[in-house]
PALUMDO-552906 format. One record per atom (N, C-alpha, C): residue in three letters; y, z negated, x negated. Coordinates in steps of 0.001 Angstrom, whole numbers, padded with zeros to 6 digits, always signed. Each point is the difference from the previous one (the first is absolute). Layout:
BEGIN
alaYZX...
This chain:
BEGIN
met-014469+018686+052505met+001075-000667+000625met+000277+000804+001586ser+000746-000702+000673ser+000370+000576+001436ser+001159+000993-000113ala-000049+000776+001064ala+001059+000894+000130ala+001402-000551-000242val+000222-001283+000605val+001314-000544+000126val+000178-000401-001602ala-000976-000531-000495ala+000112-000352-001544ala+000510+001125-000879trp-000715+001196+000254trp+000369+001039-000816trp+001517+000474+000254ile+000238+000096+001261ile+001440+000313+000272ile+001047-000950-000610ala-000420-001325+000102ala+000945-001108-000666ala+000055+000246-001413val-001039+000412-000645val+000049+000113-001413val+000813+001309-000312gly-000042+000925+000750gly+000853+001262-000153gly+001374-000400+000114ser+000341-000926+000975ser+001420-000323+000193ser+000459-000895-001224leu-000818-000899-000583leu+000313-000723-001221leu+000274+000966-000972ala-000875+001034-000364ala+000209+000851-001006ala+001228+000761+000120ala+000453+000391+001277ala+001407+000551+000117ala+000934-000850-000395trp-000095-001288+000383trp+001100-001004-000429trp+000103-000119-001444val-001282-000005-000756val+000355-000154-001508val+000475+001224-000622trp-000212+001157+000569trp+000690+001278-000539trp+001467-000156+000523leu+000427-000302+001122leu+001356-000037+000371leu+000703-001108-000906leu-000615-001073-000334leu+000604-001028-000711leu+000439+000525-001377leu-000912+000642-000551leu+000145+000396-001421leu+000323+001523-000267gly-000339+000818+000812gly+000098+001371-000074gly+001097+000934+000547gln+000712-000672+001080gln+001047+000544+000700gln+001429-000314-000454gly+000161+000167-001323gly+001283-000274-000509gly+000577-001407+000206phe-000854-000937+000134phe+000452-001413+000179phe+001170+000106+001135phe-000309+000654+001121phe+000807+000192+001116phe+000598-001328+000592trp-000917-001048-000208trp+000256-001179+000746trp+001050-000951-000611arg+000487+000415-001242arg+000946-000760-000718arg+001216+000339+000377thr+001090-000952-000061thr+001362+000390+000471thr+001104-000095-001185asp-000396+000318-001148asp+000895-000207-001093asp+000572+001314-000528gln-000021+001122+000920gln+000750+001227-000251gln+001348-000095+000712arg+000888-000501-000995arg+001473-000220+000526arg+000797+001028-000787leu+001300+000024+000068leu+000938+000814-000640leu-000340-000101-001567pro-000231+001064-000710pro-000394-000109-001503pro+001204-000364-000699his-000240-000152-001248his+000956-000674-001085his+001452+001088+000097arg+001167-000504+000055arg+001105+000808+000019arg+001126-000538-000615glu+000888+000899-000449glu+001328-000478-000737glu+001077+000840+000625ala+001030-000547+000021ala+001243+000662+000589ala+000271+001512-000849pro+000129+001027+000589pro+000399+001228-000699pro+001309+000059-000691ala+000253+000773-000916ala+001203+000095-000636ala+000939+000690+000991arg-000382+000601+000966arg+000825+000758+001007arg-000679-000084+001360trp+000556-000626+000939trp-000620-000165+001270trp+000089+001348+000876pro-001079+000652+000285pro-000014+001232+000681pro+000525-000304+001381ser+000347+001298+000766ser+000388-000105+001303ser-000926+000060+000902val+000070-000741+001316val-001026+000108+000788val+000459+000153+001439ala-000734+000919+000745ala+000288+000100+001505ala-001190-000611+000601ile+000413-000928+001045ile-000965-000604+000724ile+000161+000685+001447val-001533+000558+000267val-000163+000724+001251val-000879-001010+001002val+000409-000270+001100val-000340-000768+001113val-000374+000641+001246pro-001170+000574+000213pro-000293+000692+001394pro-000095-001191+000976ala+000596+000330+001155ala+000049-001110+000977ala-000169+000600+001408arg-000917-000552+000861arg-000197+000471+001366arg+000110-001283+000862asp+000739-000149+000742asp+000192-001009+001017asp-000276-001363-000763glu+000926-000226-000956glu-000081-001164-000886glu+001318-000885+000251ala+000562+000062+001066ala+001266-000929+000359ala-000331-001360-000257asp-001354-000490+000280asp-000068-001485-000075asp-000414-000240-001590met-000429+000810-000699met-000335-000287-001422met+001107+000021-001006leu+000804+001073+000439leu+001154+000185-001219leu+000877-001181-000183pro+000501-000852+001049pro+000745-001196-000334pro-000801-001063-001138val-001229+000151-000102val-000837-000810-000837val-000147+000714-001525ser-000247+001431+000215ser-000322+000685-001212ser+001180+000590-000584leu+000855+000791+000635leu+001123+000688-000699leu+000865-000670-000824pro+000452-001186+000364pro+000918-000864-000723pro-000495-000298-001453ser-001383-000054-000054ser-000721-000219-001369ser+000048+001214-000730leu+000241+001161+000423leu+000226+001228-000922leu+001489+000000-000265leu+000917-000239+000957leu+001439-000002-000391leu+000313-000942-001130ala-000649-001118-000007ala+000297-001151-001042ala-000750+000197-001195gln-000622+001179-000352gln-000742+000244-001224gln+001025-000219-001182asp-000396-000829-000947asp+000796-000133-001212asp-000459+000811-001096tyr+000349+001224+000084tyr-000459+001207-000780tyr+001258+000366-000976pro-000327+000139-001389pro+001088+000148-000943pro+000416+001523+000010gly-000852+000923+000571gly+000344+001471+000010gly+000528+000367+001352arg+000162+001320+000237arg+000421+000632+001167arg-001293+000010+001070ala+000383-000545+001322ala-001017+000016+000883ala+000764+000137+001415glu-000682+000644+000859glu+000395+000155+001293glu-001126+000253+001029val+000218-000501+001308val-001011+000116+001027val+000072+001179+000856phe-001049+000661+000227phe+000034+001061+001026phe-001032-000320+001137leu+000591-000437+001190leu-000921-000266+001003leu-000157+001013+001049val-001208+000455+000267val-000223+001256+000845val-000486-000573+001232asp+000775+000129+001138asp-000343-000328+001202asp-000899+001080+000772asp-001249-000317+000159asp-001016+000856+000346asp-000203+000116+001535cys+001004+000462+000706cys+000158+000095+001327cys-000303-001237+000898ser+000734-001166-000531ser-000228-001170+000603ser+000661-000072+001415lys-000535-000788+000849lys+000638-000222+001413lys+000510-001452+000004asp-000005-000591-000910asp+000636-001526+000051asp+001223-000148-000686gly+000665+001031-000566gly+001329-000144-000586gly-000195-000362-001499thr-001077+000335-000601thr-000094-000212-001357thr+000929+000360-000977gly+000535+001230+000225gly+001111+000430-000958gly+001200-000693+000187asp+000262-000416+001270asp+001219-000885+000169asp-000041-001426-000639val-001234-000426+000260val-000287-001398-000761val+000158+000190-001443ala-000342+001086-000724ala+000065+000008-001338ala+001370+000160-000412arg+000783+000792+000693arg+001560+000136-000294arg+000763-001293+000083ala-000316-000746+001099ala+000535-001298+000076ala-000370-000966-000976leu-001100-000025-000466leu-000535-000907-001065leu+000840+000329-001176ser+000076+001153-000390ser+000688+000633-001183ser+001394-000574-000041val+000746+000276+001167val+001255-000685+000032val+000048-001594-000100arg-000836-000644+000646arg+000011-001252-000169arg-000339-000643-001188phe-001108+000547-000780phe-000458-000603-001182phe+000688+000554-001251gly+000499+001218+000009gly+000293+000631-001247gly-000941+000278-000779gly+000273+000060-001289gly-000973+000069-001085gly-000349+001458-000236leu-001116+000544-000193leu-000347+001307-000334leu+000575+000996+001084pro+000441+001059-000192pro+000319+001037+001043pro-001087+000450+000696val+000266+000342+001345val-001136+000290+000937val+000290+001434+000453thr-000800+000844+000162thr+000376+001232+000747thr-001104-000012+000993val+000270+000525+001375val-001043-000105+001028val+000046+001471+000474val-001385+000582+000087val-000100+001369+000456val-001030+000021+001102ser+000021+001021+000851ser-000988+000170+001159ser-000523+001517-000055pro-001362+000128-000623pro-000210+001329-000033pro-000637+000739+001017gly-000253-000703+001181gly-000543+000596+001129gly-001473-000100-000103glu-000669+000758+001161glu-001519-000165+000125glu-000704+000674-001126pro-001140-000523-000388pro-000659+000760-001249pro-000430+001445+000130gly+000288+000659-001078gly-000410+001447+000006gly-001477+000145+000199pro-000468+001329+000225pro-001300+000261+000112pro-000905-000377-001270gly-000999-000893+000092gly-000895-000250-001002gly+000582-001222-000790trp+000790-000779+000557trp+000632-001160-000684trp-000435-001317+000795thr-000418-001003-000667thr+000050-001244+000672thr+001303-000498-000111gly+000395-000892+001162gly+001329-000478+000161gly+000704-000580-001205lys-000866-000986-000805lys+000616-000832-000938lys+000448+000976-001317leu-001044+000935-000090leu+000293+000727-001216leu+001002+001069+000261trp+000275+000399+001297trp+001171+000741+000227trp+001298-000675-000088ala-000162-001241+000314ala+001238-000962-000291ala+000191-000050-001462val-001054-000247-000885val+000158-000038-001302val+000588+001272-000659arg-000537+000854+000540arg+000394+001587-000588arg+001632-000003+000135his+000468-000367+001157his+001451+000151+000116his+000689-001025-000765gly-000527-001276-000212gly+000640-000857-000857gly+000058+000239-001411ile-001073+000670-000397ile-000056+000409-001375ile+000768+001214-000248ser+000239+000961+000982ser+000879+001145-000129ser+001351-000502-000055leu+000411-000845+000675leu+001372-000576-000129leu+000322-000808-001262ala-001058-000791-000408ala+000131-000805-001210ala+000191+001050-001142arg-000841+000935-000017arg+000247+001072-001202arg+001226+000504-000398thr+000940+000006+001032thr+001297+000493-000177thr+000879-000833-000918arg-000602-001316-000199arg+000555-001087-000861arg-000534+000135-001391glu-001026+000756-000160glu-000785+000122-001140glu-000517-001136-000624pro-000886-000924+000810pro-000375-001202-000479pro-001146+000050-001084asp-000165-000829-000811asp-001123-000146-000912asp-001203-000455+000655tyr+000165-000934+001042tyr-001288-000474+000637tyr+000327-000034+001548leu-001133+000029+000643leu+000011-000206+001548leu-000760-001208+000317leu+000531-000906+000841leu-000624-001149+000370leu-000301+000232+001486leu-001289+000177+000257leu-000476+000263+001536leu-000531-001411+000452thr+000858-000496+001055thr-000423-001166+000546thr+000158-000082+001521asp-000984-000746+000535asp-000062+000077+001524asp+001140-001047+000469ala+000292+000291+001398ala+001117-000621+000558ala-000351-001516+000318asp-001295-000434-000196asp-000428-001343+000208asp-000220-000688-001309ile+000470+000325-001045ile-000170-000488-001261ile+001202-000617-000466ala-000103-001445-000367ala+001130-000663-000490ala-000361-000191-001626his+001182+000236-000762his-000044-000037-001420his+000952-001043-000663glu-000515-000905-000718glu+000807-000923-000835glu+001127+000716-000713pro+000979-000643-000345pro+001171+000739-000651pro-000225+000575-001230asp-001199-000447-000686asp-000266+000664-001313asp-000997+001050+000112ser-000534+000327+001154ser-001155+000814+000099ser+000163+001400-000552leu+001088+000786+000348leu+000271+001318-000584leu+000042-000113-001518arg+000757-000978-000437arg+000163-000185-001664arg-001327+000003-000653glu-000975-000914+000736glu-001292-000274-000665glu-000853+001244+000011leu-000015+000598+001321leu-000727+001336+000029leu+000536+001127-001091val+001163+000144-000081val+000479+001014-000917val-000339-000419-001429ala+000071-001381-000418ala-000173-000281-001255ala-001413+000127-000396ala-001063-000204+000910ala-001183+000265-000041ala-000375+001456-000230ala+000557+000828+000865ala-000209+001525-000207ala+000510+000357-001307glu+001144-000294-000409glu+000629+000588-001253glu-000821-000630-001276ser-000293-001206+000174ser-000819-000724-001157ser-001242+000667-000207gly-000770+000248+001090gly-001534+000404-000046gly+000138+001557+000019gly+000999+000684+000288gly-000099+001480+000038gly-000726+000482+001238phe+000132-000649+001063phe-000635+000304+001304phe+000738+000890+000822asp-000587+000852+000684asp+000463+000981+000951asp+000218-000696+001349leu-000821-000791+000258leu-000258-000614+001407leu-000246-001440-000293val+000870-001052+000641val-000486-001271-000155val+000098-000563+001328ser-001079-000561+000648ser+000025-000413+001352ser-000652-001468+000134gln+000709-000686+000861gln-000477-001376+000216gln-000502-000170+001415met-001013-000537+000241met-000548-000373+001273met+000714-001270+000604ala+000930+000195+001017ala+000661-001102+000371ala-000740-001199+000612arg+000316-001044-000187arg-000556-001210+000570arg+000164+000120+001530leu-001022+000130+000877leu-000068+000076+001355leu+000204-001421+000724arg+000583+000013+001016arg+000305-001198+000832arg-001488-000634+000369val+000040-001306-000146val-001270-000747+000372val+000352-001335+000861ser+000625+000174+001031ser+000459-001092+000839ser-000905-000230+001156ser-000506+000834+000738ser-000656-000156+001173ser-001497-000239-000501leu-000774-000594+000939leu-001450-000046-000220leu-000661+001300-000348trp+000312+000989+000705trp-000835+001292-000254trp+000668+000616-001366glu+001248-000079-000383glu+000536+000288-001219glu-000804-000619-001110arg-000141-001294+000022arg-000682-000763-001057arg-001489+000420-000072met-000577+000387+001062met-001419+000521+000007met-000157+001434-000473val+000841+000816+000351val-000186+001496-000295val+000817+000554-001138val+001323-000501-000264val+000816+000554-001045val-000605-000154-001324pro-000322-001146-000699pro-000439-000019-001282pro-001266+000909+000010ala-000866+000064+000818ala-001228+000860-000080ala+000337+001488-000061phe+001190+000460+000731phe+000413+001311-000050phe+000421+000246-001493val+000642-000881-000793val+000291+000256-001355val-001073+000006-000873tyr-000996-001048+000269tyr-001394+000019-000690tyr-000686+001386+000201phe-000147+000474+001271phe-000736+001097+000210phe+000673+001209-000700phe+001198+000161-000089phe+000805+001081-000594phe-000224-000046-001465ser+000137-001119-000632ser-000336-000068-001361ser-001495+000189-000503gln-000975-000113+001112gln-001318+000251-000292gln-000248+001630+000032leu+000837+000535+000745leu-000001+001476+000112leu+000673+000565-001215tyr+001120-000536-000380tyr+000809+000627-001058tyr+000273-001119-001043pro-000891-000351-000763pro+000147-001197-001025pro+001215+000353-000784phe+000909-000952-000108phe+001333+000128-000628phe-000130+000321-001457arg-001093-000645-000644arg-000186+000267-001468arg-000410+001466-000212trp-000652+000606+001032trp-000438+001517-000308trp+001304+000770+000455val+000742-000281+000804val+001252+000715+000430val+000838+000007-001256asn+000101-001126-000588asn+001080-000195-001165asn-000618+000534-001322arg-001214+000531+000001arg-000532+000456-001261arg+000481+001481-000306ala+000501+000248-001037ala+000515+001365-000349ala-001285+000968+000004gly+000300+001107+000848gly-000938+001064+000112gly-001084-000262+001005ala-000024-001078+000690ala-000998-000385+000974ala+000121+000734+001238arg-001306+000293+000577arg+000075+000886+001418arg+000430-000777+001216thr-000066-001318-000127thr+000454-000824+001100thr+001377-000068+000090ala+000756+000319+001189ala+001440+000140+000147ala+000405-000707+001294ala+000935-000888+000003ala+000414-000634+001432ala+001364-000609-000266ala+000750-000248+000958ala+001200-000584-000042ala+000135-000836+001382ala+000977-000886+000040ala+000419-000788+001164ala+001343+000528+000699gly-000178+000677+001061gly+001191+000717+000451gly+001281-000724+000224gly-000154-001347+000112gly+001221-000783+000328gly+000884-000190-001079cys-000450+000285-001262cys+000934-000072-001194cys-000536+000862-001141val+000528+001081-000109val-000361+001152-001070val+001286+000389-000736leu+000045-000270-001213leu+000989+000472-000931leu-000582+001410-000605leu+000818+000939-000004leu-000644+001375-000404leu+001140+000742-000550arg-000388+000416-001381arg+000927+000888-000646arg+000334+001329+000654thr+001136+000272-000010thr+000421+001226+000726thr-000759+001274-000431gly+000123+000095-001406gly-000883+001126-000645gly-001363-000130+000369ala-000792-001054+000216ala-001287+000037+000185ala-000180+000514+001605ala+000941-000462+000814ala-000029+000487+001348ala+000039+001498+000025glu+000872+000564-000760glu+000225+001541+000029glu-001317+000626-000690arg-000506-000433-001077arg-001184+000492-000398arg-001229-000157+001026ala-000058-001079+000736ala-001120-000216+000893ala+000456+000683+001489arg+001209+000643+000025arg+000429+000490+001351arg-000047-000958+001163val+000358-001220-000317val+000006-000948+001094val+001241-000050+000613pro+000118+000044+001330pro-001037-000329+000975pro-000796+001154+000493asp+000505+001247-000340asp-000455+001192+000588asp-001596+000172-000123ser-000447-000403-001120ser-001420+000240-000321ser-000940-000974+000760ile+000599-000978+000587ile-000916-000990+000816ile+000618-000220+001412arg+000604+001142+000485arg+000770-000013+001270arg-000822-000426+001169gln-001443+000327-000011gln-000753-000388+001118gln-000715-001383-000156ala+000202-000579-001147ala-000606-001250-000236ala+000319-001215+001027val-001038-000456+000517val+000152-001293+000815val-000082-001221-000926ile-000803-000056-000991ile-000067-000956-000961ile+000915+000304-001151asp+001182-000010+000200asp+001053+000699-000862asp+000050-000703-001443asp-000120-001252-000086asp+000138-000652-001215asp-000986+000409-001159val-001299+000102+000517val-001240+000393-000924val+000211+001410-000267ser+000395+000877+000937ser+000235+001426-000346ser+001048+000280-000787leu+001032-000876-000086leu+001182+000109-000956leu-000455-000233-001364ala-000899-001216-000101ala-000465-000378-001367ala-000830+001219-000585arg-000768+000469+000797arg-000924+000977-000418arg+000596+001254-000448ala+001122+000357+000738ala+000741+001275-000265ala+000643-000324-001527val+000709-001131-000185val+000630-000263-001111val-000935-000090-001306arg-001239-000679+000184arg-000990+000245-000921arg-000573+001255-000275arg-000201+000822+001087arg-000492+001346-000287arg+000994+000796-000847ser+001380-000242+000099ser+000975+000713-000699ser+000199-000499-001404gly-000834-000955-000328gly+000042-000454-001424gly+001010-001348-000215gly+000171-000604+001235gly+000983-001133-000256gly-000824-001262-000086arg+000643-001031-000544arg-000516-001410-000139arg+000294-000799+001122ile-000868-000652+000598ile+000125-000882+001132ile-000419-001473-000350trp+000546-000936+000879trp-000155-001311-000174trp-000082-000813+001349leu-000960-000695+000366leu+000095-000748+001282leu-000525-001466-000256gly+000841-000787+000650gly-000502-001389+000003gly+000596-000888+001132leu-000264-001299-000031leu+000296-000978+000992leu+001511-000284-000086ala+000663-000253+001112ala+001606-000374-000201ala+000034-001406-000057glu+001024-000512-000637glu+000322-001256-000020glu+001436-000389+000725arg+000904+001066+000020arg+001084-000275+000603arg+000538+001129+000951val-001049+000538+000571val-000010+001230+000867val-000718-000472+001375asp+000564-000092+001198asp-000767-000634+001123asp+000304+001049+001245ser-001212+000007+000828ser+000146+000668+001106ser+000417-001097+001092val+000945+000325+000857val+000622-000897+000963val-000713+000359+001511arg-000645+001048+000068arg-000543+000471+001218arg-001112-000988+000480pro+000349-000569+001321pro-001073-001043+000496pro-001167+000777+000724tyr-001040-000468-000061tyr-001249+000444+000604tyr-000626-001391+000743pro+000689-000457+001048pro-000400-001212+000555pro-001434+000152+000692arg-000465+001228+000624arg-001108+000053+000630arg-001076+000830-000707leu-001322-000284+000451leu-000959+000842-000707leu+000124+001478+000429ala+000469+000219+001287ala+000253+001557+000397ala+001050+000583-001147asp+000920-000802-000383asp+001043+000720-000856asp-000632+000356-001292leu-000797-000907-000607leu-000635+000203-001123leu-001093+001208+000183trp-000643-000178+001128trp-000946+001125+000314trp+000459+001388-000157arg+001281+000039+000634arg+000760+001350-000049arg+000311+000516-001385met+000351-001086-000797met+000413+000450-001287met-001306+000554-000842val-000987-000614+000193val-001112+000315-000760val-000708+001374+000592ser-000036+000159+001157ser-000702+000969+000716ser+000541+001360-000008arg+001364-000083+000124arg+000832+001150-000100arg-000317+001004-001270ser-000555-000433-001044ser-000201+000813-001100ser-001425-000182-000574ala-000831-000797+000447ala-001282-000351-000634ala-000874+001183-000096tyr+000086+000682+001038tyr-000981+001353+000152tyr+000626+001033-000995ala+001314-000003-000033ala+000566+001036-000946ala-000347-000312-001602gln-000198-001294-000120gln-000401-000599-001398gln-001317+000554-000271leu-000996+000320+001035leu-001278+000567-000132leu+000029+001448+000106arg+001170+000674-000160arg+000120+001421+000243arg-000506+000481+001189his-000187-000795+001114his-000448+000352+001327his-001457+000469+000007ser-000767-000615-001061ser-001432+000641-000176ser-001006-001073+000627pro-000659+000464+000965pro-001030-000725+000681pro-000973-000641-000918ala-000462+000718-001119ala-000804-000495-000983ala+000656-001322-000879leu+001180+000210-000409leu+000649-001146-000537leu+000258-001113+000843leu+000216+000369+001269leu-000001-001097+001054leu-001197-000885+000037leu-001136+000814+000006leu-001441-000646+000207leu-000228-000861-001435gly+000406+000637-000996gly-000156-000679-001225gly+000818-001200-000106thr+001093-000139+000381thr+001040-001048+000033thr-000560-001107+000899val-000494+000356+001045val-000403-001012+000938val-001355-000660-000549leu-000876+000766-000537leu-001126-000559-000578leu+000216-000711-001189gly+000917+000266-000764gly+000394-000636-001292gly+000622-001204+000495leu+000975-000232+000816leu+000650-001110+000517leu-001041-000976+000382ala-000880+000736+000720ala-001043-001165+000623ala-000826-000561-001188leu-000449+000838-000935leu-000705-000477-001077leu+000536-001067-000889val+001157+000308-000308val+000796-000615-000913val+000638-001377+000581tyr+000535-000005+001323tyr+000641-001100+000496tyr-000581-000840+001070leu-000961+000901+000873leu-000692-000786+001136leu-001212-000269-000330val-000742+000660-000916val-001422-000629-000184val-000193-001370-000760pro+000993-000293-001021pro-000298-001314-000512pro+000101-001222+000945pro+000882-000030+001021pro-000167-001280+000719pro-001193+000148+000973val-000094+001321+000597val-001073+000063+000787val-001419-000202-000632ala-000089+000373-001279ala-001415-000354-000710ala-000001-001412-000403leu+000924-000636-000329leu+000087-001503-000156leu-000611-000802+001255val+000707+000450+001074val-000469-000775+001380val-001347+000344+000417thr-000422+001493-000229thr-001338+000241+000537thr-000970-000531-000865gly+000376+000080-001350gly-001092-000644-000984gly-000168-001507+000200leu+000990-000693+000354leu-000272-001588+000289leu-000736-000124+001052leu+000291+000792+001200leu-000756-000165+001312leu-001354+000515+000001ala-000200+000988-000858ala-001482+000726+000003ala-000894-000609-001284gly+000758-000861-000665gly-000824-000558-001192gly-000208+001136-001053asp+000944+000735-000249asp-000122+001116-000832asp+001042-000482-001465pro-000540-000676-000953pro+001017-000556-000918pro+000483+001100-000873val-000587+001178-000151val+000664+001006-000811val+001145+000771+000644ala-000231+000103+001422ala+001097+000710+000770ala+001266-000989-000046ala-000348-001334+000220ala+000932-001188+000023ala+000886-000114-001261arg-000685+000104-001008arg+000549-000268-001366arg+000842+001354-000409ala-000513+001116+000143ala+000831+001193-000322ala+001010+000183+000966gly-000084-000228+001278gly+001226-000020+000831gly+001080-000986-000324gly-000385-001124-000239gly+000928-001296-000425gly+000626+000476-001266leu-000730+000445-001006leu+000777+000311-001250leu+000781+001137+000216ala-000142+001124+000739ala+000721+000989+000349ala+001246-000355+000736trp-000070-000939+000973trp+001084-000502+000589trp+000935-000782-000849ala-000596-000695-001002ala+000821-000980-000934ala+000716+000989-000828val-000604+001066-000575val+000697+000913-000808val+001160+000631+000586met-000296+000338+001337met+001017+000689+000880met+001179-000927+000118ser-000150-001291+000326ser+001031-000979+000284ser+000713-000200-001313gly-000728+000003-001141gly+000652-000400-001176gly+001120+001175-000477thr-000470+001273+000248thr+000912+001173-000258thr+001326-000065+000979tyr-000118-000587+000967tyr+001061+000015+000990tyr+001158-001108-000321leu-000591-001001-000767leu+000815-001067-000281leu+001390+000376-000597pro+000024+000856-001006pro+001408+000296-000705pro+000883+000506+001065met-000451+000979+000826met+000740+000466+001077met+000670-001009+000944leu-000923-001005+000350leu+000570-000930+000934leu+001081-000713-000873gly-000206-000433-001251gly+000868-000657-000771gly+001265+000764-000095tyr-000021+001285-000267tyr+001303+000788+000051tyr+000671-000205+001357tyr-000595-000071+001079tyr+000689-000044+001263tyr+000204-001497+000344arg-000366-000800-000839arg+000283-001433+000282arg-000890-000495+001350gln-001084+000456+000154gln-000820-000436+001064gln-001047-000858-000476ser-000622-000862+001043ser-001086-001045-000376ser-001113+000772-000603leu-000380-000405-001080leu-001317+000487-000583leu-001293-000194+000713trp+000208-001037+000863trp-001286-000275+000830trp-000378+001269+000982ser+001051+000766+000340ser-000301+001063+000876ser-000681+001241-000565ala-000237-000050-001437ala-000690+001129-000568ala-001382+000343+000707pro-000943-001108+000154pro-001057+000372+000774pro+000123+000778+001346leu+001117+000258+000553leu+000190+000644+001240leu+000423+001363-000265leu-000178+000574-001106leu+000249+001369-000350leu-001138+000913+000865pro-001128-000290+000118pro-001036+000903+000765pro+000525+000195+001467phe+000660-000967+000650phe+000583+000067+001336phe+001030+001053-000113thr+001019-000175-000945thr+001111+000987-000226thr-000532+001436-000254ala-000988-000001-000870ala-000645+001485-000240ala-000548+000564+001185ala-000699-000900+000960ala-000203+000568+001235ala+000906+000616+000795leu+001142-000666+000105leu+001210+000608+000697leu+000359+001290-000743tyr+000116+000020-001230tyr+000282+001394-000615tyr-000949+001082+000243leu-001251-000406+000181leu-000997+000996+000281leu+000209+000425+001471leu+000305-000696+000838leu+000370+000446+001314leu+001241+000816+000135met+001056-000501-000764met+001215+000850-000028met-000121+001430-000640thr-001033-000057-000963thr-000193+001442-000413thr-000809+000834+000886val-000937-000559+000816val-000682+000770+000868val+000898+000406+001136asp+000943-000900+000360asp+000984+000316+001033asp+001037+001092-000477ser+000234-000075-001184ser+000818+001180-000585ser-000563+001307+000217ala-001296+000054-000116ala-000713+001289+000023ala-000157+000421+001495val-000117-001095+000851val-000033+000429+001487val+001141+000446+000441gln+001110-000426-000519gln+001322+000380+000440gln+000204+001309-000395his-000434+000367-001302his+000183+001469-000481his-000708+000918+000757tyr-001209-000228+000340tyr-000905+001001+000897tyr+000470-000077+001427arg+000759-000948+000437arg+000740+000172+001282arg+001202+000664-000039gly+000221+000647-001123gly+001253+000799-000167gly+001313-000684-000291arg-000004-001420-000206arg+001013-000669-000114arg+000482-000035-001540gly-000869+000139-000833gly+000209-000021-001407gly+000913-001405-000469ala+000376+000266-001257ala+000848-001260-000668ala+001230-000075+000856ala+000410-001277+000486ala+001109-000128+000654ala+000977-001115-000699trp+001311+000276+000264trp+000929-001028-000700trp+001338+000275+000767lys+000520-001252+000346lys+001233+000142+000618lys+000389+001154+001045gly-001127+000137+001011gly+000344+001035+000979gly-000495+001330-000391arg-000257+000181-001069arg-000520+001461-000550arg-001547-000030-000222thr-000584+000990+000331thr-001522+000149-000053thr-000254+001296-000991tyr-000835-000209-001090tyr-000260+001104-000832tyr-001556+000354+000140ala-000118+000906+000916ala-001307+000448+000375ala-000810+000842-001135arg+000760+000701-000787arg-000640+000763-001053arg-000594-000904-001111pro-000990+000496-000677pro-000449-000859-001197pro+000931+000196-001029glu+000070-001145-000808glu+000969+000004-001086glu-000529+001034-001160ala+000934+000882-000266ala-000288+001171-000906ala-000075-000604-001522ala-000467+000712-000796ala-000088-000202-001327ala+001325+000534-000613pro+000647-000877-001009pro+001188+000381-000568pro-000040+001594-000547asp+001057+000685+000223asp-000074+001262-000609asp+000007-000018-001703arg-000770+000890-000544arg+000003+000023-001452arg+001139+000869-000482
């Protein structure tokens, strides 16, 4: 066989393994588990870190205020040094819509060794603990919740005995680039952290989706959250690892009634979202970066290239292996496209999107070595993400 044919066969073998041996990551049936209303509804403190979110809060905050929750719940919004009047907007919305009580605090600039979001979360949790809540709901300022969201989250945690229940909010898919990139973002995330493996008791794989995390207060104290992950750029995965390491049970799935309202109309917006933390995900390792680039190329780029090359060069083995690998790849992408209500005919375009993610990952490394590090909302974190304290 030709070299192209051998590479194409290797790509096909990789896809057979991914299809059957990677926790069925491509399925989208991990939703909130069976749940029943508890005899007593525990108290919940909702912590919302917000930095320059004046545009998002009118869409997201009213959904928290309107939570139909039978127990005691209140909102703690932490204005993380915003320059657009985020705190004032939150107070005005609270007066206008009523509902759950809202406390707005401003902790000032992050202390040494803290990322901004986790510094804000720390202050929100500290204030919330004065109310002695049973649970903490950590949710971002761009996340909108249906009225029964909190009730269903708590019921799932109580029924399943989970210390952490997290839902990956359904991201917006309105613009052309959002439709092209966003479903693939969740698809790739689930490939890295198969939800079935995350949800398996005693498994090593741990992950969460930072936009919607319900956390038992006792579990947070045992895991010393957020102090133990204070330097984390990828805070949601670090949080889940800390909870699991301390003996907690975690669950992660796709949301049905929790949505991100943040728009990403341009490719540049999505590029920043991915590249700001991609190299941190690889622990700032050149070896892992090289392996990731080669892996993405083998798994996602080789199939269409081998198919076309095989057809043009009269190499039937390369063409068949490449075509079959491309078909398997496209088939695994169909459930995620269905979840996002996108055209299933766009599944064969996944190699193009994967090429974009490859370039975003490389750009993330380039930015790191230029001293810019991970950047978000005007802050740059040049230091590598530290491992959580034990």
